[in-house]
C-alpha positions as CSV (number, residue, x, y, z in Angstrom):
1,M,-9.0,-24.5,-22.5
2,S,-6.5,-23.2,-20.0
3,D,-2.9,-24.3,-19.8
4,L,-3.5,-26.1,-16.5
5,A,-6.5,-28.0,-17.8
6,K,-4.5,-29.2,-20.9
7,N,-1.7,-30.4,-18.7
8,F,-4.2,-32.2,-16.4
9,V,-5.7,-34.0,-19.5
10,V,-2.4,-35.1,-20.7
11,W,-1.4,-36.6,-17.4
12,I,-4.7,-38.4,-17.1
13,I,-4.2,-40.1,-20.6
14,L,-0.7,-41.0,-19.7
15,A,-1.8,-42.6,-16.4
16,A,-4.5,-44.5,-18.2
17,I,-2.0,-45.9,-20.7
18,L,0.2,-47.1,-17.9
19,M,-2.6,-48.8,-16.0
20,F,-3.6,-50.7,-19.1
21,V,-0.1,-51.9,-19.8
22,F,0.5,-53.0,-16.3
23,N,-2.9,-54.6,-15.9
24,S,-2.5,-56.5,-19.2
25,F,0.9,-58.1,-18.5
26,S,1.0,-58.3,-14.8
27,P,0.4,-61.9,-13.5
28,E,-3.0,-62.6,-11.9
29,T,-3.0,-63.3,-8.2
30,E,-5.8,-65.2,-6.4
31,Q,-6.2,-66.1,-2.7
32,N,-7.1,-69.8,-3.3
33,D,-3.7,-70.9,-5.0
34,I,-2.5,-74.3,-4.0
35,D,0.8,-76.0,-4.7
36,Y,1.0,-78.9,-7.2
37,S,1.5,-81.7,-4.6
38,A,-1.7,-80.7,-2.9
39,F,-3.5,-80.7,-6.2
40,L,-2.3,-84.3,-7.0
41,S,-3.3,-85.4,-3.5
42,E,-6.8,-84.0,-3.9
43,V,-7.2,-85.7,-7.3
44,R,-6.2,-89.1,-5.8
45,N,-8.6,-88.6,-2.9
46,D,-11.5,-88.0,-5.5
47,R,-12.1,-84.4,-4.2
48,V,-11.8,-82.8,-7.7
49,S,-14.6,-82.8,-10.2
50,E,-13.2,-80.7,-13.1
51,V,-10.0,-79.1,-14.2
52,T,-9.1,-76.6,-17.0
53,I,-5.5,-76.9,-18.3
54,A,-4.0,-73.8,-20.0
55,D,-0.3,-74.5,-20.6
56,L,1.3,-74.6,-17.1
57,I,-1.7,-73.1,-15.3
58,I,-4.5,-75.4,-14.1
59,H,-7.8,-74.1,-12.8
60,G,-9.9,-76.6,-11.0
61,E,-13.2,-77.1,-9.2
62,R,-13.8,-79.4,-6.2
63,N,-16.8,-81.5,-5.5
64,D,-18.0,-79.1,-2.8
65,G,-18.0,-76.3,-5.6
66,S,-15.0,-74.4,-4.4
67,D,-12.3,-73.2,-7.0
68,F,-8.6,-73.4,-6.9
69,R,-5.6,-72.8,-9.0
70,T,-2.2,-74.3,-9.3
71,V,0.8,-74.1,-11.5
72,R,2.3,-77.3,-13.0
73,P,6.1,-77.6,-12.9
74,N,7.8,-77.1,-16.2
75,V,8.7,-80.8,-16.4
76,Q,7.0,-83.8,-18.2
77,D,4.4,-85.5,-16.0
78,P,2.7,-88.2,-18.2
79,K,0.9,-89.8,-15.2
80,L,-1.1,-86.6,-14.7
81,M,-3.6,-87.4,-17.4
82,D,-3.9,-91.1,-16.2
83,D,-4.7,-89.9,-12.6
84,L,-7.3,-87.5,-13.9
85,V,-9.1,-90.1,-16.1
86,N,-8.9,-92.8,-13.4
87,H,-10.5,-90.6,-10.8
88,N,-13.3,-89.4,-13.1
89,V,-12.1,-85.8,-13.3
90,R,-13.6,-83.8,-16.2
91,I,-10.7,-82.5,-18.3
92,V,-11.1,-79.2,-20.4
93,G,-8.3,-77.8,-22.6
94,K,-7.8,-74.1,-23.2
95,E,-5.9,-72.5,-26.0
96,R,-2.9,-70.5,-25.1
97,E,-3.6,-66.7,-25.0
98,E,-1.4,-64.7,-27.4
99,P,-1.2,-60.9,-26.9
100,S,-2.9,-58.8,-29.5
101,L,-0.9,-57.0,-32.2
102,F,-1.9,-53.6,-30.7
103,S,-0.6,-54.8,-27.2
104,Q,2.6,-55.9,-28.7
105,L,3.1,-52.7,-30.6
106,L,2.2,-50.6,-27.4
107,V,4.6,-52.6,-25.3
108,A,7.4,-52.2,-27.9
109,A,6.8,-48.4,-28.4
110,F,6.1,-47.7,-24.7
111,P,9.6,-46.7,-23.7
112,I,10.0,-44.4,-26.7
113,L,6.6,-42.8,-26.0
114,L,7.5,-42.3,-22.4
115,I,10.8,-40.6,-23.3
116,L,9.0,-38.4,-25.9
117,A,6.3,-37.4,-23.3
118,I,9.0,-36.4,-20.8
119,F,10.8,-34.4,-23.5
120,V,7.7,-32.6,-24.5
121,F,6.8,-31.7,-20.9
122,F,10.2,-30.2,-20.1
123,M,10.1,-28.3,-23.4
124,R,6.7,-26.9,-22.5
125,Q,8.0,-25.7,-19.2
126,M,11.1,-24.1,-20.6
127,Q,9.1,-22.2,-23.2
128,G,6.6,-20.7,-20.8
129,G,5.1,-23.1,-18.3
130,G,2.5,-25.1,-20.3
131,G,0.5,-25.2,-23.5
132,G,-1.1,-22.3,-25.4
133,R,1.3,-19.6,-26.5
134,G,4.1,-20.9,-24.4
135,G,4.3,-24.4,-25.9
136,P,7.1,-26.0,-27.9
137,M,5.3,-25.2,-31.2
138,S,5.0,-21.6,-30.4
139,F,8.7,-20.6,-30.1
140,G,8.4,-17.8,-32.5
141,K,5.1,-16.5,-31.1
142,S,4.8,-13.1,-29.4
143,K,5.2,-13.0,-25.6
144,A,3.1,-9.8,-25.2
145,K,0.6,-9.8,-22.4
146,L,-2.9,-8.7,-23.5
147,L,-5.1,-6.6,-21.1
148,T,-8.6,-5.8,-22.3
149,G,-10.2,-2.4,-21.8
150,D,-12.2,-3.9,-18.8
151,Q,-9.1,-5.2,-17.1
152,I,-7.3,-1.7,-17.0
153,N,-8.4,0.5,-14.1
154,T,-5.6,3.0,-14.5
155,T,-6.6,6.5,-15.6
156,F,-5.0,9.9,-16.0
157,A,-6.3,10.6,-12.4
158,D,-3.6,8.1,-11.1
159,V,-0.9,9.9,-13.0
160,A,0.5,13.1,-11.4
161,G,3.4,15.4,-11.9
162,V,3.7,15.0,-15.7
163,D,1.1,17.4,-16.9
164,E,2.9,18.3,-20.1
165,A,3.4,14.7,-21.0
166,K,-0.4,14.0,-20.4
167,E,-1.3,16.9,-22.6
168,D,0.9,15.4,-25.4
169,V,-0.9,11.9,-25.2
170,S,-4.4,13.0,-24.4
171,E,-5.3,13.3,-28.1
172,L,-4.4,9.5,-28.5
173,V,-7.3,8.8,-26.2
174,E,-9.6,10.9,-28.3
175,F,-8.4,9.2,-31.5
176,L,-9.0,5.8,-30.0
177,S,-12.3,6.7,-28.7
178,D,-13.5,8.7,-31.7
179,P,-11.2,8.3,-34.8
180,G,-13.7,9.9,-37.2
181,K,-13.1,13.2,-35.5
182,F,-9.6,13.5,-36.9
183,Q,-10.1,11.6,-40.1
184,R,-12.8,14.1,-41.3
185,L,-10.2,16.9,-41.3
186,G,-7.5,14.7,-43.0
187,G,-5.6,14.3,-39.8
188,R,-3.5,11.3,-39.0
189,I,-2.8,10.2,-35.5
190,P,0.8,9.4,-34.7
191,K,1.7,5.8,-35.4
192,G,4.2,5.7,-32.5
193,V,4.9,7.6,-29.4
194,L,8.4,7.4,-27.7
195,M,8.3,8.2,-24.1
196,V,11.8,9.3,-22.8
197,G,12.7,10.2,-19.3
198,P,14.7,9.1,-16.2
199,P,13.8,5.8,-14.4
200,G,10.8,6.1,-12.1
201,T,9.1,9.0,-13.7
202,G,5.9,7.1,-14.7
203,K,6.4,6.2,-18.4
204,T,4.8,2.7,-18.0
205,L,2.0,4.1,-15.8
206,L,1.2,6.8,-18.4
207,A,1.0,4.3,-21.3
208,K,-1.4,2.1,-19.2
209,A,-3.5,5.2,-18.3
210,I,-3.9,6.0,-22.1
211,A,-5.4,2.5,-22.6
212,G,-7.5,2.9,-19.4
213,E,-9.0,6.2,-20.5
214,A,-9.7,4.9,-24.1
215,K,-10.9,1.4,-22.9
216,V,-9.0,-0.4,-25.6
217,P,-6.9,-3.6,-25.5
218,F,-3.3,-3.1,-24.3
219,F,-0.4,-5.2,-25.3
220,S,2.6,-5.0,-23.0
221,I,6.0,-6.4,-23.8
222,S,9.6,-5.7,-23.0
223,G,12.2,-5.2,-25.6
224,S,14.4,-8.0,-24.2
225,D,11.5,-10.4,-24.9
226,F,12.1,-10.2,-28.7
227,V,15.8,-11.2,-28.6
228,E,16.8,-14.8,-28.5
229,M,20.0,-16.7,-29.4
230,F,18.4,-18.1,-32.4
231,V,18.4,-15.8,-35.5
232,G,14.9,-15.1,-36.8
233,V,12.9,-15.8,-33.6
234,G,12.7,-12.1,-32.6
235,A,11.4,-11.1,-36.0
236,S,8.8,-13.9,-36.0
237,R,7.7,-12.6,-32.6
238,V,7.3,-9.1,-33.9
239,R,5.2,-10.3,-36.8
240,D,3.0,-12.3,-34.6
241,M,2.6,-9.4,-32.1
242,F,1.4,-7.0,-34.9
243,E,-1.0,-9.7,-36.3
244,Q,-2.6,-10.1,-32.9
245,A,-2.9,-6.3,-32.5
246,K,-4.6,-5.9,-35.9
247,K,-7.3,-8.5,-34.8
248,Q,-7.8,-6.3,-31.6
249,S,-7.7,-2.9,-33.4
250,P,-8.0,-0.3,-32.2
251,C,-5.4,-1.1,-29.5
252,I,-2.1,-0.1,-27.9
253,I,1.2,-1.9,-28.1
254,F,3.6,-0.9,-25.3
255,I,7.2,-1.8,-25.7
256,D,9.2,-1.1,-22.4
257,E,12.9,-0.6,-22.6
258,I,12.9,-0.6,-26.4
259,D,16.6,0.2,-26.4
260,A,17.2,-3.5,-25.8
261,V,16.1,-4.2,-29.4
262,G,16.3,-0.8,-31.0
263,R,20.0,0.1,-30.7
264,H,22.1,1.4,-33.6
265,R,22.6,-1.3,-36.3
266,G,26.0,-2.2,-37.6
267,G,27.6,-2.2,-34.1
268,G,29.3,-5.6,-34.5
269,Y,29.1,-9.1,-36.0
270,G,28.0,-12.4,-34.9
271,G,24.9,-14.3,-34.1
272,G,23.5,-12.3,-31.2
273,N,23.9,-9.1,-33.1
274,D,22.4,-10.5,-36.3
275,E,19.4,-11.6,-34.4
276,R,18.9,-8.2,-32.8
277,E,19.3,-6.4,-36.1
278,Q,16.8,-8.7,-37.9
279,T,14.4,-8.1,-35.0
280,L,14.8,-4.3,-35.3
281,N,14.4,-4.5,-39.2
282,Q,11.1,-6.4,-38.8
283,L,9.9,-3.8,-36.3
284,L,10.7,-1.0,-38.7
285,V,8.7,-2.7,-41.5
286,E,5.8,-3.4,-39.3
287,M,5.6,0.1,-38.0
288,D,5.8,1.8,-41.5
289,G,5.8,-0.8,-44.3
290,F,3.6,-1.4,-47.2
291,E,0.8,-2.9,-45.1
292,G,-0.9,-0.4,-42.9
293,N,-1.6,-1.0,-39.2
294,E,-4.7,1.3,-38.8
295,G,-5.8,1.6,-35.3
296,V,-2.6,0.2,-33.8
297,I,-0.7,2.7,-31.8
298,V,2.8,1.8,-30.6
299,I,4.0,3.4,-27.4
300,A,7.6,2.7,-26.4
301,A,9.6,3.8,-23.3
302,T,13.3,4.2,-22.7
303,N,15.8,6.3,-20.7
304,R,18.5,5.8,-23.3
305,P,17.2,7.6,-26.5
306,D,20.8,8.4,-27.5
307,V,21.5,4.7,-28.4
308,L,18.3,4.2,-30.6
309,D,18.6,3.7,-34.3
310,K,17.8,6.8,-36.3
311,A,15.4,4.8,-38.7
312,L,13.4,4.0,-35.7
313,L,13.1,7.6,-34.5
314,R,12.1,9.1,-37.8
315,P,8.5,10.5,-38.5
316,G,6.2,7.7,-39.7
317,R,7.4,5.3,-37.1
318,F,7.8,7.2,-33.9
319,D,6.2,10.5,-34.9
320,R,6.3,12.0,-31.5
321,Q,8.7,12.0,-28.6
322,V,7.2,12.8,-25.2
323,Y,9.8,13.7,-22.5
324,V,8.6,12.5,-19.1
325,S,10.8,14.6,-16.7
326,L,11.4,14.6,-13.1
327,P,8.3,16.4,-11.3
328,D,8.7,20.0,-10.2
329,I,7.6,21.0,-6.7
330,R,3.9,21.2,-7.7
331,G,4.0,17.9,-9.4
332,R,5.7,16.3,-6.4
333,E,2.9,17.5,-4.2
334,H,0.3,16.0,-6.5
335,I,2.3,12.7,-6.6
336,L,2.4,12.6,-2.8
337,K,-1.4,13.2,-2.7
338,V,-1.9,10.2,-5.1
339,H,0.3,7.8,-3.0
340,S,-1.1,8.9,0.3
341,R,-4.8,8.4,-0.5
342,K,-4.9,5.2,1.6
343,V,-2.5,6.4,4.3
344,P,-4.0,8.1,7.4
345,L,-2.0,11.2,7.8
346,H,-1.8,13.3,10.9
347,E,-2.9,16.9,10.8
348,S,0.7,18.1,11.2
349,V,1.8,16.5,7.8
350,S,2.2,19.1,5.1
351,L,2.5,17.6,1.6
352,S,3.6,20.9,0.2
353,V,6.5,21.0,2.7
354,L,7.4,17.4,1.7
355,A,7.3,18.4,-1.9
356,R,9.8,21.3,-1.2
357,G,12.1,19.0,0.6
358,T,12.4,16.4,-2.1
359,P,13.8,18.0,-5.3
360,G,15.2,15.5,-7.8
361,F,12.8,12.7,-6.5
362,S,11.0,10.8,-9.2
363,G,7.4,9.4,-8.8
364,A,8.9,6.0,-7.7
365,D,11.0,7.7,-5.1
366,L,8.0,9.6,-3.7
367,A,5.9,6.4,-3.5
368,N,8.8,4.8,-1.6
369,L,9.0,7.8,0.7
370,V,5.3,7.4,1.6
371,N,5.6,3.6,2.0
372,E,8.7,3.9,4.3
373,A,6.9,6.6,6.4
374,A,3.9,4.2,6.8
375,L,6.2,1.4,7.9
376,F,8.0,3.6,10.4
377,S,4.6,4.6,11.9
378,A,3.5,1.0,12.1
379,R,6.6,0.0,14.0
380,A,5.9,2.8,16.5
381,N,2.2,1.5,16.9
382,R,0.8,4.8,15.9
383,R,-2.7,5.5,14.4
384,F,-1.5,8.1,11.9
385,V,1.6,8.9,9.9
386,T,3.3,12.0,11.4
387,M,5.9,14.4,10.0
388,E,8.5,12.6,12.1
389,E,8.0,9.4,10.1
390,F,8.3,11.3,6.8
391,E,11.6,12.9,8.0
392,K,12.9,9.6,9.0
393,A,11.9,8.0,5.7
394,R,13.5,10.8,3.7
395,D,16.7,10.7,5.6
396,K,16.8,6.9,5.3
397,I,16.3,7.1,1.5
398,M,18.9,9.9,0.9
399,M,21.6,9.0,3.5
400,G,20.9,5.4,4.8
401,A,19.7,4.1,8.1
402,E,20.9,5.4,11.4
403,R,23.9,3.7,12.7
404,K,22.6,3.2,16.3
405,S,25.2,0.5,17.0
406,M,28.1,2.9,16.3
407,V,29.8,4.0,19.6
408,M,31.4,7.5,19.4
409,S,33.8,8.7,22.2
410,E,32.7,11.9,24.0
411,K,35.5,13.8,22.5
412,E,34.6,12.8,18.9
413,K,30.9,13.6,19.6
414,I,31.8,17.1,20.7
415,N,34.0,17.6,17.7
416,T,31.2,16.4,15.3
417,A,28.8,18.7,17.2
418,Y,31.1,21.8,16.5
419,H,31.6,20.7,12.9
420,E,27.9,20.6,12.1
421,A,27.2,23.7,14.1
422,G,29.8,25.5,11.9
423,H,27.9,24.4,8.8
424,A,24.6,25.5,10.1
425,I,25.7,29.0,11.4
426,I,27.5,29.9,8.2
427,G,24.4,28.6,6.2
428,R,22.2,31.0,8.2
429,L,24.5,34.0,7.8
430,V,25.6,34.0,4.2
431,P,23.3,35.7,1.6
432,Q,21.0,33.7,-0.7
433,H,21.6,30.4,1.0
434,D,19.0,27.7,1.4
435,P,17.5,27.9,5.0
436,V,18.9,25.4,7.5
437,H,16.3,22.8,8.3
438,K,17.9,20.3,10.6
439,V,21.3,19.5,12.2
440,T,22.1,16.1,13.7
441,I,25.1,14.3,15.1
442,I,23.5,10.9,14.6
443,P,25.7,8.9,12.3
444,R,24.1,7.8,9.0
445,G,25.7,5.9,6.3
446,R,29.2,7.1,6.0
447,A,28.6,10.4,7.7
448,L,29.1,11.1,11.4
449,G,26.8,14.1,11.3
450,V,24.5,15.9,8.9
451,T,23.4,19.5,8.3
452,Q,20.3,19.7,6.1
453,Y,19.0,22.7,4.1
454,L,15.5,23.4,2.9
455,P,15.3,25.0,-0.5
456,E,12.5,27.3,-0.9
457,E,11.8,26.5,-4.4
458,D,13.2,24.4,-7.3
459,R,16.4,25.8,-8.6
460,Y,17.5,25.3,-12.1
461,S,20.5,27.7,-12.2
462,M,22.7,29.5,-9.7
463,N,24.4,32.9,-9.6
464,R,27.9,33.7,-8.2
465,I,26.6,34.9,-4.9
466,Q,24.7,31.6,-4.3
467,L,27.8,29.5,-5.3
468,F,30.1,31.6,-3.1
469,S,27.7,31.3,-0.1
470,Q,27.7,27.4,-0.6
471,L,31.6,27.5,-0.6
472,C,31.5,29.4,2.7
473,S,29.0,26.9,4.2
474,L,31.1,23.9,3.0
475,F,34.2,25.3,4.9
476,G,32.2,26.1,8.1
477,G,32.6,22.7,9.6
478,R,36.5,22.7,9.3
479,I,36.7,26.2,10.4
480,A,34.7,25.5,13.6
481,E,37.1,22.7,14.4
482,E,40.0,24.9,13.9
483,I,38.6,27.7,16.0
484,V,37.9,25.3,19.0
485,G,41.0,23.0,18.9
486,G,43.6,24.8,16.7
487,F,45.0,23.8,13.4
488,D,46.7,20.7,14.8
489,N,43.5,19.3,16.0
490,V,41.6,19.6,12.7
491,T,40.2,16.2,11.7
492,T,39.8,14.4,8.3
493,G,36.0,14.9,8.6
494,A,36.0,17.8,6.1
495,S,37.5,15.7,3.3
496,N,34.2,15.6,1.4
497,D,33.5,19.2,2.0
498,I,36.9,20.2,0.5
499,E,36.4,18.0,-2.4
500,R,33.0,19.4,-3.2
501,A,34.2,23.0,-2.7
502,T,37.3,22.5,-4.9
503,Q,35.2,21.1,-7.7
504,M,32.7,23.9,-7.5
505,A,35.4,26.5,-7.6
506,R,37.1,24.8,-10.6
507,N,33.7,24.7,-12.4
508,M,33.2,28.5,-11.8
509,V,36.5,29.1,-13.4
510,T,36.7,26.6,-16.2
511,K,33.0,25.8,-17.2
512,W,30.6,28.5,-16.0
513,G,32.6,31.6,-16.8
514,L,32.2,33.1,-13.3
515,N,35.8,34.3,-13.0
516,Q,36.7,37.8,-14.5
517,K,40.3,36.9,-15.2
518,M,39.7,33.7,-17.1
519,G,36.6,35.0,-18.7
520,P,33.7,33.1,-20.3
521,V,35.8,30.4,-21.9
522,L,35.4,26.7,-21.7
523,Y,38.7,25.2,-20.5
524,G,39.2,21.5,-20.9
525,E,36.9,18.9,-22.4
526,D,35.0,15.6,-21.5
527,E,37.6,13.6,-19.6
528,S,36.0,10.3,-20.8
529,Q,37.1,11.3,-24.4
530,V,40.7,11.8,-23.4
531,P,42.9,8.8,-22.7
532,G,43.7,8.8,-19.0
533,G,41.6,11.8,-18.4
534,G,43.1,15.3,-18.0
535,N,42.8,18.5,-20.0
536,T,44.7,18.8,-23.3
537,H,43.2,22.0,-24.8
538,Y,45.3,24.6,-23.0
539,S,48.9,25.2,-22.1
540,E,50.7,24.7,-18.8
541,D,50.6,28.5,-18.2
542,T,46.9,28.5,-18.6
543,S,46.6,25.5,-16.2
544,R,48.7,27.4,-13.7
545,E,46.5,30.5,-14.0
546,I,43.3,28.3,-13.5
547,D,44.8,26.8,-10.3
548,Q,45.7,30.2,-9.0
549,E,42.2,31.5,-9.6
550,V,40.5,28.4,-8.0
551,R,42.8,29.0,-4.9
552,I,41.9,32.6,-4.7
553,I,38.2,31.8,-4.7
554,L,38.6,29.2,-2.1
555,D,40.8,31.3,0.1
556,E,38.3,34.2,-0.1
557,A,35.4,31.9,1.0
558,Y,37.5,30.4,3.8
559,K,38.4,33.9,5.2
560,K,34.8,35.1,5.0
561,A,33.5,32.0,6.8
562,S,36.3,32.2,9.5
563,K,35.3,35.9,10.1
564,L,31.6,35.0,10.6
565,L,32.3,32.2,13.0
566,D,34.7,34.3,15.0
567,E,32.1,36.9,15.5
568,N,29.5,34.3,16.6
569,K,31.7,32.1,18.8
570,D,29.0,32.2,21.5
571,I,26.3,30.8,19.1
572,L,28.8,28.1,18.1
573,D,29.2,27.0,21.7
574,S,25.4,27.0,22.4
575,M,24.6,25.1,19.3
576,K,27.3,22.5,20.3
577,D,25.6,22.2,23.7
578,A,22.2,21.8,22.2
579,L,23.4,19.0,19.8
580,I,25.1,17.1,22.6
581,E,21.8,17.3,24.6
582,Y,19.3,16.5,22.0
583,E,21.5,15.0,19.1
584,T,19.1,16.5,16.5
585,I,17.8,20.1,16.4
586,D,15.2,21.4,13.9
587,A,14.7,24.9,12.2
588,D,12.9,26.4,15.1
589,Q,15.6,25.4,17.6
590,V,18.2,26.8,15.2
591,D,16.2,30.1,15.1
592,D,16.3,30.2,18.9
593,L,20.1,29.7,19.0
594,M,20.8,32.3,16.1
595,N,18.7,34.8,18.3
596,R,20.6,33.9,21.4
597,K,17.5,32.6,23.2
598,A,16.9,29.5,25.2
599,V,16.4,26.5,23.0
600,R,12.9,25.1,23.0
601,K,12.5,21.3,23.5
602,P,11.9,19.0,20.5
603,K,8.3,18.1,19.4
604,D,6.8,15.1,21.2
605,W,5.2,13.3,18.3
606,D,4.0,10.4,20.4
607,K,2.0,12.9,22.6
608,T,0.8,14.7,19.4
609,D,-0.4,11.5,18.0
610,K,-2.4,10.7,21.2
611,D,-3.8,14.1,21.7
612,G,-4.7,15.0,18.2
613,G,-6.0,13.1,15.2
614,S,-8.9,11.3,16.8
615,S,-11.5,12.6,14.4
616,K,-12.0,12.0,10.7
617,E,-10.9,15.6,9.9
618,D,-7.5,14.7,11.4
619,K,-6.9,12.2,8.6
620,K,-7.1,14.9,6.0
621,N,-3.9,16.4,4.5
622,V,-3.5,19.9,6.1
623,T,-1.0,22.2,4.3
624,N,1.0,24.7,6.3
625,N,4.0,26.8,5.5
626,D,6.5,25.7,8.2
627,P,9.8,24.5,6.7
628,E,10.0,20.9,7.8
629,I,12.1,19.0,5.3
630,G,15.1,19.6,3.0
631,P,17.3,17.7,0.9
632,A,20.5,19.7,0.8
633,V,23.0,18.1,3.0
634,E,26.4,19.0,4.5
635,E,28.1,15.9,6.1
636,I,31.2,15.3,8.1
């Protein structure tokens, strides 16, 4: 019986008891009551043939056959009997009705029963909203949600961008489907698999896909569901969860955010900590104790493996750790294909270009990107999602929404245009720099303008030439302001650029070994380990030398960028004019400016949406090689 049905039955029984009590002890009411004076008058006028007397209540019958009832006053009336006898009225006596023992007990106990019923009701609500496993008698029961094999429709086809992780867990599906294949060779499937990775990379989705592929029951629970303020409750829930799992074997238990219960033991004292440690101890015993849990595979997920107890991570409990990393460029393209299945895409949309432009995005970020693009397209009343919507969605996710209400003076707008043009021109002229994708002077978030770069591929390391080119492009905005207005008119807009450039140059000297004078030596240590921060592992002379080398690198980059902008002042002016006219220019327009050609007009996406994409073929994802989106940003 469901929780709703059980609650309904309880309320029906309670209502029946209340009706019985009220009907038993409520006074009877009739429409033919008469007062005592009228009764005496009718007796003396010989209109009454019979009366039945029960204490103070008198029921009577008239000569015409009609009934009546009256209440005798609570005073002595010795003449009443004489009047009845003298007027030939038949007199019937009735014994006083006493309430039954059961009724008396029920009335006496009713207030207590009512209070108990209310208490039980609120306890059931606090413990999980009704009867069953959430009732007051199941405080120590597991809160794991059970999904049968038929209820899980997620498969490996719904998981993209984590091919290595899928490979690691694919044999779990084979074991759950055909355990004899491994047992014949003496193999033993891992009892536990720990999935580690940044948030949003698909750890939960991958665990559900394993159960969906194997068509086995799937228990899902969070690590925080085990821990309560009462010591022993979490351990009881762990025992109950594994007992349920054994009955459903073979099955999968998925514990999300296991670091909530699996942290290092001995970290403190007190009730909450004792409860967590007892819960962890019970989990350790259940996973690898005297009693085997054949056919029960525990899959846990966390993004904090460093805080987990070592006993939990040892072989025999979590035999295997699967790292679910952020997707690479190919993985991002596959993830975008999965999430755009039900989204009508315009023929101009290139998922490969979108994948190039979103390094560092997790699967959840990419799903949000597709959803935001669809929302932008719906607001514009378009039939398809175009590349423009994807650009807007990516810019919104990375930098915030456009600040359309912000009013900039013409002078500040021109200065911002020169600043962003300086970034873009230096980015195009220095070697091994990411290509410029888009330049805009529309304010976003805290930035008055933005220059975006499109990386050609995922980059995991950088050489000195690439770092030096980035330093030059970071100084491009400030140098452009200085060339146009002089040193006295340089604004504070380059503060973030200077901060990033200084940190990069310092890392080149102190961490990355990219300075010949200081050599491949690590200077300093983690600031979080030093009270008040600061570096304590080298002398003042060494610190002075580091500052000098950092200054030399920054001055060299500044001079090179200044020379490049001086030689291309005409391009700087032309790009400023284009930004003032269009506010945003793309890679094709930047190419025109760098080649000293007339700037082409921006793409009319509304016209493109109306002219193209009317057939079914236009809804398909068409891949092209045009650089359309990039995440690298220089902002003022």
